[in-house]
N, C-alpha and C positions, 0 to 999 in steps of 0.2 A: 757350733761347738769349736770347730777348727779355727774359726775366725777369732774366738775368744782366746784360745791357746796361743795363737800367734801374737796377739796383742799383749797378753799378760807377761810375756817374757821379754818385751822390748822396752827396757828401761830408758832408752835414749829418746823415746817418743815424748813429745810435749803434751802436758795436760791442758785442757781448754775449759773456758767458763760455760755456764749454762747457755746453750744455743742449739743450733741444728746438729743432728747426729744421725748415725745409721740406726737400724732397728735393733733394739736390745731388749732383753728380758730382765725385769727387776726381780731380785731375789732377797729374801729376808734372813738369810743365814749370816754368818759372821761377816761384818762389814770390812771392806778393804777399799783403798783408793783405786779408782779405775782410770788408768792412764792410757790415753790414745793420742795418736799422731795427728796434729792439726796443721793446716796451711796458714802461714802468716798472711795478714791482710795485704792485698795487692789490687791495684786497679786492673791488672791483666789477669782476669779470672776466665781463662779461655777453656774451651772444650778439651784442650790438650791435657790439662791437669786432671779433668774428670776421666779421660780415657786412660791415662797412665795409672792413676790411683785405683780405679775401679776394675779395669779389664786385666791389666798385667799384674799389679800387686795384689789385687783381691782383698784390699783392706778398706775400712771406712775412710771417707774423705770429708773434710769440713771446709766450708767457705765462710770466713768471718767477715761480715759486712759492717760491723759496728764497733769492733775492738781494734785499737792500734797495734796490738801484738797478741801473741798466743798466751792465754792464761790457763788457769786450772779449772776443770769441771768437776763437780761433786754430785754424785748420784745418791739417792736416799731411799728410804723405805716407801715413802709416799710422795709422788710428784704431782704437781698441778701444771697442766700444759695445754697447749693448743694442738690437738691432734686432728687437724683439719682434713688431711687426706683420708684418714680413717672414717671420721664421723661427719665430715662436711660441715663442721661447726667452727665458727670463728670465736666462739665463747670457750673459756677455759673448762677443762674437764679433769677429773681426778683419775690418777692411775695408781691403784694400790698394788702392793707386792703380792706375789703368789704365796699361798700358804703350803706347808708341807702336805703332800698327798700322794697316794699311789696312782693317781690319774696321770696319764701320759700327756705331756704338753702338746698342744696344737695351736698354731698361730691364729686360726679362725675362732676356735672355741674360747681361747684365752686372750682375745684381743683387748679386753679391758685391762689386762696386766702387761701388755706389750707396748713399748714406745716405738712408734713408727718413724721411719726416716722422714725428715722434713718437719718434725715436731719442734716447736719452740717451747722450751721450759721456762715458765714464768716464776715458779716457786718450788722449793724443795724442802724436805724434812729429813733430818738425820739426827741421830742421838749419840751422846757421849763423845762428841768430837770425831766419831768415826764415819767412814763413808761406806754406804752399802754397795755390794757388788752388783754390777749389771753385766749380763752376758749377751754377747753378739750372737744372733741366730741367723741373720741373713745379711749379705753385703752386695754391693754393686747393683746390677740390673735386676737381681732377685728381690730387692726391697720394693716396697710400695712406690716410693718416690722414683726409684730406678726404673721400675716398669712403666711409670708415667713418662719419664724422660725418653725411654725407648719407644713408647707409642708416639711421641712427638717426632723423634728422629726417623722412625719407620712406621708411619701411620697405616692403618688398615685401608685397603683399596676402597674407593668410593663407588658404590654400585649404581652409578648414574649412566643411563643409556648413551649420553653424549660422549663419555670417555670410551665406552666400548665401541660405539659406532665410528668414532674418529679413527680407530685402528683399522676398521673395515674400509673406511673411505681412503685411507692412505694406501691400503692394499689395492684398491681400485685404481688409484693414481699410478701405482707401480705397474699395474697391468697396461694402463694407457701408455706409460713410458716405454714399456717393452714393445708394444705395437709400433710406436713412433721410432724406436731404435731399429726395429726390423725394416721399416720403410726406409730409414736412413741408410742402413746397410745395403739395401737393394739399390738405392740411388748411386751411392759411391762405388759400389762394385761394378755396376753397369757402366760407370764412367771410367773404370780402370784407375781409380784414385790410389795414391800410395796407402800402404797398410796403416801407417801412422795417422794419417788424416781420417781414415775410416774409423779407427778405434777412438780417437779424440772426439770426433763429431757424434759418434754413437753414445759414448758415455756422457757427453754434455747433456743429452736429453734426459738422462736419469736425474741429474742434479737440478735440472730446470723443473721437471714435473713434480718431483718430491722435494720441496724446499726444506733445507736444514733449519731455517728460522721458524718453521711452523710451531713447534712446542713453545718457544719463547713468545711468539705473537699471540698464541692462545691464552697465555698467562697474563697478558696485559690487562684485560678487563677485570680479572680477579684481583690483581694488585691494586688497581684504582678503587675497586669496591672495598678492599681491605683497609685502605687508607681512609676512605670516607667513614667506614664503621669505627675506625680508631678515633676519629675526631668526635664521633658521637659517644665515645666511651664504651664501645663494644670491641673486645679484643678476640682475635682468632689465632689458634695454633695449628689449624688445618685448613689452609686456604681453599683447597678443592671443594670443601663442604659449603663454601659460599654459593656455588652454583646449585648445590642440592637444595639450599633454602628456597630457591625459586620454584621447586616442585612440591613443597610441603602440602600434604593432604589432610593431616590430622595433627592437632596441637594438644599435647598432654601437659597438664599443669599440676604441680603440687599445690596444696591449699595454704597452709600456714607459712607466712613469709613471702609467698608468691602472689596468690590472689588476695590474701588478707595481710594486714600489718603483722610485723613480728611481735610488737608489743601487745600484751593482753590487758584488758580492763576488768577489774574485779567487779562482779555484780553482787553476789551474795553467797552465803553458805546456808545449807539446809541440814540442820542437826537431826540426828535420829536417836530417839530415846525410847527404850523398851520396844523396839521393833516398830516404832511409829515415827513418821516424819513430823518435825515441828514446823512452825512458820519460818519462811526465809528470813535470815538475819543479815542486815546490811552494815551493821556497826558491831565490831568485835567486842566493844565494851559492854554490850548487852549480855554476852556470855560470861559464865564463871571463869575466872582466870586459871582455875585448876581443872577445867573441863578437859576431858581426853581429846575432844575435837580441836580445842585451842592448842593443846600440847602437840598434837600430830602436825598441825600446820606450822608450828614453830620449830619442830625437830626433824620432820621427814623431808629432807632436802639435801642437796650437795653443795651448798654455798660455802664460800670461804672469803677471806679478806686478802686483797692485794693492795699494798700501799694504802691501807686503812679504808679501802672501798670494797663493798660487797660485790662479789662476782659470781656468776653462775647462770643457770638456765632462767630465761625470763619468767617462766611460770613459777619457778621456785622463788624468785625475787618478789613477784607480785603477791604470792601467798604469804611469804614471811613478813613483808612490810605491812600487810593487812592486820597481822597480829600485834604490831607495835612492840614486839620483843626485841631484844638485843642479842647479837652473836659475839661471843668472846672466844679468842683463840689463846692458847697458853703462851706466855711471854709478853713482854712489853713492847717488843719491836720485831721487825721482820727477821732479824738475826738471832736474837736470844730465844725466840719461841722454838727454833729448830732443835735446840739442845734440851728441851724440857719434854718429858714423856707425860703427856696429858691430853685428854679429849677436848674437842670443841664443846663449848658450853653455851646454852641459850637460856635467857631469863627475861622476865618482864621488866627487869630493872637493869641499869648499867652497872658496871663493876664497881665504880666509886660509890654508888648508892648501896650496894650490897655490903661493902666494907663499913660504911657509916652505920647501917642498920643492924649489923651483926651483934647479937646479944650474947657476949661471951659468958656472962655471969649465969645465965639460965641455960646455956648450952643449946640455944636454938639455932638450927642450921638454916641457911638461907634457901629460898626457892630457886633452885638451879636444876637444869636438866642437862646431863652430859651425853653427848653422842659418841658411843663407844665403838660402834661398828656400822658400816654403811654397805648396803648392797645396791650398787649403782643401777640407774635406770637401764633397762634392756628393751629394745624395740621388739624383740622376740617374745619376751615375757610380759611386756606392756605394763610394767610396774617397777617400783623401787621400794626398798625397805631400810629401816635403821633400827639398831638396838640401842636403847637409851636407859638412863637411870635417873630417877628423881633423887636428889641428894638426901632428901628427908626420908626416903623409903628404903627398905632392905632388898626388894626384888627389882628386877629389870623389866622393861617394857619394850615391845616391838611395835613399831608403827609402819604401816604400808599405805602407799597411795598409787593410783594407777587408773587404767581404763575401767569403767563400771562393769563392763561385761566380764573382765578378767577377775576383779575382786568378788564378783557374785559367786564364782566357783571356789573362792578361797575362804569365804566367811561361813560361820555357822548358819544353817538355814533359819534357825529361830531368831537370829538377829536381823534378818532381812525383812523390811516392811512389805506388806502385801501389794502396795501400790508402787513398788520399786520401778517396774518397767513403765508404768504410766507417767510417773514423775520424770523419769529419764527421757522418755519420748517427748514430754511436754517442753522441756528445755532444749533438747537437741534439735527438735523440729523448728525452733525459733533461731537456730544458728549459734546457740551458746556452746561453749566448750565445757564439758562436765568431767570432773575428776572425783573419783570415789576415795574415801579415807576409811581406814580400819586399824584396829590395834589388837594386841594380845599380851596379857600378863604372863610373864615367864616365872617359873618356880623360884623359890628362895634359894634353892641349891644351885641355880644357874649363876656362875661367877664370870669374872672378866676373862679368864682363860678359856671358858666355854664359849664366850662371845667371839673370841678370836678364831676358834676352830669350828664355829657353827656353820652348818650347811644351809644354803638359802632355802631349799625346799622344806626343811624342817621348821624354819621360821615363818615362811609364807604359807601357813595353813592354819585351820581352826581359828580364824580371826573373828573379831566382833565388829560389825559394821558401825561406822560413826556418822556418816552422812555424805552429802555432796558438796563439792566446791564448784561454784558456777562462775565462769569467766566468759567474757565477750571478746571476740577477735574480729574487729571491723574490717570491711573491705577497703582495699586501696582505691583511691579516687579514679585511677586510670583503668581499673579492671573492667568495669561494665562497658565503657566505650570501646575498649580494645576487643572484647568478646563479640560485640555487635559488628565491629569492623571485620573480624575474622569470618563471621557467619556470612556477611555480605560478599566476602571474597571466596566463598565456597570452601572454606577450611573448617573441617569438623573439630569441635573442642570437647575434651573430656577432662575429668578431674581424677587424679590418683593421689590419695591422701592416707595418712595413718590415723585420721580422726574418726569419730563416730559417724556412722552412715547417715543418720538423720541430720546431724550437723552439716555434713557435706552436701546433702540434698538441699537443705535450706540455703546454703551458700550458692549452690548451682542456680536456684531460683532467683536469689538476690542479684547475682551478677548477670542474669539473663543468658546463662549457658543453656538453661531450659526455660522456655517461655512460660509465663504465669498460667496460661490456659492448657499447657501440656500436662500429661499424667506420667508419673514415675512409678514403676512397679519394682519393689524390692524382692530380689530372688533369694530364696532360702531352700536349702536341701535338707530334708529330714531323714535321718538314718533309720533304717530298718534292719534288724539283725538277720532275718531270714529271707527278706525280699529286696527287690531293687529299691533304692531310696526314692522318696517322693520329692517332687519339686513344687514349691508353693510360690505364688506371686501375690505379694501384699501391696495393694495400692496405697501410696502414702496418703494418710488421712482417710483411708477407706478400709473395707473388709479384705480378708484373705481369700484368694481364689485357690482352692485346694486342687491337689493332684496335677493334672496336665491340661494344657490349654493350647489352642491354635493361635499363633501370633502373626499378625499381618505386619511384615517388615516394611512395607511401603507406607504405612500409616505414620506420618511424620510427627504426630502429636503424642506418641507413646514411646517411652524410654525405659531402660532398665537401670537398676543400681544393685551392686553386690559388694559384699565384704570379703576380706581375705580368707576367712574360715570357710565360707560357702564356695569361694572360688576354688580352693583345694579340693573340695568334695566334687565339684563339677568336673574338674580335670580327671579325677580318679574314676568317677562313675559314668560321666557323660562327655567324654572327649570329642565325640562326633558333632555335638551341637555347640561347641565353643565358638566357631566362626560365626554362627547365627546369633549367638548371644552378644559377641563383641560389636557387631555392626550396629546394634541398637542400645548399647550400654553407655551411659553418660557419666556415672559416678562409680568409682572403685574406692571403697573405704576400708580402713583397718588393714591396709596392705603393708606388709613388711618389705624391707629393701630388696630382698631377693625376689619377692613377688612382683615388685615394680619392674625389675629387670626382665622377668619372665613375661610380663604383660606387654612390654615394648616389643619383645621378640615375636609374640603372637601377632601383634598388629603388623609387623613387617612381613610375616608370612601371608597376610591378607593383601599384600601389594600396596600397603599404605607407605607413603614417605612420611616418617614419624619425626616430630619434634618434641622435645621434652624440656620444660622450663621448671627449674627448682632452685630453692635457696641454698642447696648443698646439703641440707640435713637429711641423711639417709637416702639421698637421691643419686649418689655418685655412680652406682652401677647402671642405673637407668640413663643417666646423662652420657655415659660412655658408650652404651649400646645403641642409643637412638641415632638416626641419621643426622639429626641436628640437635645437639645437647647444649642448652644455655644455662649457665650457672649465674645466679644473682648474688652469690656469696663473695665476699672479699677475701675469704680464707683461701689457703693454698689448695683446697679441694677443687677450686676452679680449674686446676690443671687437668682434672679428670674429664672435663667437658671441652668440646672443640671451641665453644664460645664462652666468654666471660663478660658480663655486662655490669658496668658501674651505674646503669640506669636501674634502680631498684624496683622496677615494676615490669609487667608483661608487655609494655609498649615496645620494648626492645625487640620482641619477636616480629612486630610489624615492620620495623626498620630492616630486620634481617630478610624478611620475605621480599620487601621492595628491592633491596640490594641484590638479593639472590636472583630475582627475576631479571633485573637489569644486567647482572653479571652473566647469567646464562644466555640471554639474548645477544649480549656483546660477544661472548665467546663463540656462539654460533655464527654471528656475522663475520667476525675476524677469520674463523675457520673457512667459511665459504669464500670470503674475499681472497685469502691466501691461496685457496685451491684454484679459484678462477684466475688469479694473477699468474699462477704457474701455467695454467692451460692457455692463457692469452699469449704468454711468452713462448709456450710450446708450439702454438699455431704459427706465431711469427717466424720462429726458427725454421720450422718445416717448410713454410711457403718460400722463405728466402733460399733454403737449401735447394728447393725445386727450381728456383729461378737463377741459380748459380751466384747467389749472394749470401751475406751473413751480417749479423749485427756486429758493430764495432765494440771494442773494449769499453770505451767511455759511454756508449749507449747502455751496455749491460750495467755498468756502475751507476749510471744515472737512474735507471729503473729500479735496481735492487736497493741501493743505499739512500737515494733521495726520495723517489716517489713512494715506493712500497713501505719503507721504514717509517717515514714521517706520517703517512696516512694510517698505517696499522697501529702505531703508537697512540695517535690522537683520537682514533675512533672510540677507544675505551674511556675517554674523558667525560662522556655524557653521563650525567647522574641519573638516579632512578626517578621514576614518576612519583608524584606525591599522592596519587590515588591508587588504592589497592582494589583492583577489579576482580570479578569472579573467574576470569579466564586465566589459566596458567600457560606459560610459554611451552613450546615444543622442546623436547630434549633428545629426540632421535634424529640423527642425520640421515639415516637410510629409510625413514618412513616415506611412503609415496607422496604425502602432502608436502614433504620437504624436497624430495628428489625431483619431482616433476618441474617445479619452478627453476631449480638449479640446472636441470638439463636444458630447459628452454634458454636460460641465460648463456649456457655454453654454446648452444646453436647460434644465438644472436651474435656472440663475440666472434665466432669463426666466420659467420656470414658477412659481417661488416668488413672484416679484413679481406676476405676474398672479393667482395664487391668493390672495395677500394682498388684492388689490383686489376680487376677487370675494367674498371673505369680508367685506370692508367693505360691499359693496353689499347683502349679505343682512341687515344689521343694520336692525332696525325703526326705530330712532331716527335713522338716518343720512339726511341730505338732500343729494343730489349738487349740484354746481355747475350753475347754469342754462346751457343751451346757447346762450342769447341773450347771454351775457356777452361784452363786447367785448374787454376786457383780461384776461389770465390772473390768476387768484387764487393768491397764494402761501400765505397762511395758510389751510389747509383740511385736512380729514381725509384727502383723497387724497394731499396732499403729505406729511403726517405719517406715514402708513403706508408709502409708497414710500421716503421718506428713511430712516426707522429700520430697515426691513427691509434696504435696500441697504447701510447702514452695517455691519450684521452680516455681510453677504455679503463685503464687502472683507476683514474680519478672518478669516472662515472660510476663504477661499481662500488667504490668506497662511499660515495654520496648516497647511492641507493640503499646500501646496507647500514646506513647511519640514521635510518628513520627513527623517530622518537616514540610517540604514543603507540600502544598503551603502557609499555613497560619502562620507557626511558623518557628523559626530558626532550623537548623539541631540539631539532638539529641546530637551531639558531643560538642555543645556549652553549654549544661546544665551540668556544671562541678559537682555540688553537687549531682545531680541525678546519674550521672555515678559513683561517689565515693560511694554513698549509695548502688547502685545496685551491683557493683563489690565486695564491702565489704561483703554484704549479701551472694552473690554467693560463695565466698571463705569460709565464715564461715559455710554455710550449707553443702558445699561439704566436708569440714573437719568433720562435724558432721556425715555425712552418710558414709564416707570412713574409717576414723580412729580417732574417738574422744578419748580423755582421759577418764578414768573411772569416774572422778569427774563430768565432763560435761555431760557424758551419763546418770549418775544417776540424775543429776540436771534436765535435760530435759526429763527424763522419757523414754529414748531410751534403746534398747537392746545393751549391751556392749559385743563385740566379741574380745577375745584376739587375738594377732597377729598370733598365731599358727594355728587357724582354717581357713584353706584356702578356703574351700567350701563356708562357709558363707560370707567370705570377697569377694570372686569372685562374689557372688550374689549382694553384695552392688555395686560393680563396674558396673555390667550390669544394675543395677537399674537406672543409669544415662542416659541410652538410652531413657527412657520415657520422661524426661524433654526436651531432644533434639528433639524428635518427636513432642512434644507439641509446641515447639518454631517454628518449620517449619510450622505446620498446622495453628497456630495462626497468623503468619506473612503472610501466603498465604491468609487467610481470610481478614485480615485488609488491606493489600496492594493490593491484586488482586481483591477484591470484593467491599469493602467499598469505597464509594465516586467515584465509577466508573460509567461512562456513560452507559455502556452496561447493568448494573444491573437496572438502572433507566428505560431504554427503554424496557427491558424484563418485568418489573413490569407493565409498562403502556400497553404493548401488552397483557399481561395476564388479566389485569383488564379492558381492552378496554377503557382506559381513553383517551379522546380527548379534554376535556374542560379544559382550564387553571384554576388554583385554585385562582388566583388573579383577582379581578374585572377589574383592568386597563388593564391587558392582554386580558381579555375577550372582552373588548371594542375594542382594537386594532385588535383582530382577526376577528371581524365582518366586517373589511375591510373598510366600508364607511357608512356614514349616510347622510340623507337629512334634511335640516332645516325645510322644510314644504313639502306639497304635490307636488308642482311643482318645477322642476329643470331648471336652466338656463345653457346652455352650451356655 
């Protein structure tokens, strides 16, 4: 309200054309022009403008991407627009104005009348040259689009163990640094060193052990994965979630537009006459042109014309085209029709045919049906209705279409055929999509003004059943192979849809989500007024198992299916068995958007890493809540999901899992490499401090900027494996299976350096640095040995942690890493064997002329230490890390027998009973 008042009084604001705008409320009272401030088109559309306009000024902002200058926007009583953030649809939807009522406005309840920020207006209607008032109800980050932008700028924390454990590991490194600093203090205090040197040397160890570049290095693998996904047409707004993809344990799929094609294929209609089903009709010409069933298919929809093309829901388009009728809107062009007050008209003839056939002499009116009022489809109500009038009749008619289960309760009982459920089950069990149609004759006293004020619940009652509309929604070609691939990868798959439960079960069988030999039991909860409700299990294609039964959860060939209505009853009356139901349920049907979101959260409570793939239609909430939400929609609703795929099938999830596993393994490898790099340098510095020496500045620069940077950056260039295996990578840094090999690597690194120093001390020609030396000596044999051996260690660990299979491509495919590693090995070998005097002096190494054979032979034998380190490091990483024997040994030693995940614990309990008594 305040936003509206501020805008209404600003005459200096420029009006803009139909385009994106903030969330406003359409009103049908006296029309006025709504002027708002717009930003002129500019290529510099930076966050600065968003920040100033939204946060400080608190007013709507507009980014014009297709107009050369700011123009005038005109709102109207009825808008046709793409409200993709609200509905997740890239198809146009109608937004009618609110009618006068005592009801208090609520943005959720009245979302059908609210224009959400980010909406693109395609077509508007206004009358008498006036513009209808639109009121701003939310601005800035309070809007839907603003909240999405805020979620991008400030994403919710990713609950992956890797990120939590990395902080713990950094804390461990800090403790190690503290111990090293204490030892350093002891050394220099015992030597009576100056206070300045004591402080500098001690603080140096902190920066060495806890490297500042660690966060940047950890992000390298994710950045490479994000770029590879982008090339595949998969876009990500939350890069940390790429690592989460590698741990996906359950994949949830919407049905229509995700597992199956968006487009529907008309199969037939089944008319109902005198409470009896007729034979299926495949050709509409067989039916009487004035049959109520034909009229309902021609009128009960939300179609409109944009640039002379029919637009609307695919189901409505298929149904209307099946009738061969024509849709006419008032006016001859897009502009003139806005100034004419008249309804949309449907007719079996075109407008020109009507004018030619009009018999004025006999006053015969043409066969036209005007659509006076529309109650748009609601996923909550599962139906839509229209109020129409046949031009030749005095009374109006109401047509309703929707889910058969919904219309069953809205129709007169005497108009329902006795075999209603049998016919419905017959088609839904074959995977067909079934829509029910009904009508009601309104009284002669019901006028146009009554239609405008009519309440929906008064219209959608006491209907007469007309029949079924049967459509087929074929599977996408990629669906079945991907489902099989996910099963082989030990990823559980479930379907969450708003369609009929038997249709969903049929699709689950067709796509091999459920094996053909497996059995599915449909769960129903029967209400009892005075007793606890009963649970029934109906085998698909079999009898009902009454009351309560013992379920064997380990029996892999039995699954559950449940619809949204019975789901609510289970939550109300049997919340304690919800986890047991979820671990065996494959199909969730007739689920509303909020139920989908609720279900995803229940899965997360069972310790599942949940992915949700949907085409955007009513899936926005579930896509946002899931650990990995993938939108297949091109609409702006894709912003609601962390991932948006231009691959319009579920194969995108396979790419995400492969990249996620690759990114997670790469992040783990880089983290371990950076940690060991710090510890190697930590050991080097402490050993040299003990021997009255230190690393030179150029040695530090060479290690930090050339060796570590080049290797850490190129490690992540390895792409994902092309095979999706059943084993998931580890995500915990502090797990014993990960800590033990890492601890052994640390011991090997320290042992190799200490061994190299002891080998130096055994040389007869070697003279150590005097203990009476006040300042550290940089150019010394101690420095040369430690520096050259440690340089090899950095490269060896980078190679060891770059192993490929089973989650990444083979090391040989990482060209730039191999080039970097080989170049460094050649350069360091040259430095240790026979460097030129300039380079030796620059790097602070001992220069040995060619004639001194003993010292040169020592350098050659020094190369044995890196070779030994390579063999030991490879043995630890290949023979111990990620091996099953190590996992079993740890479990045996720790006496661990309880699964760490809640869903595995439930399955391990073997069975559960619904109540005290069991029926066998």
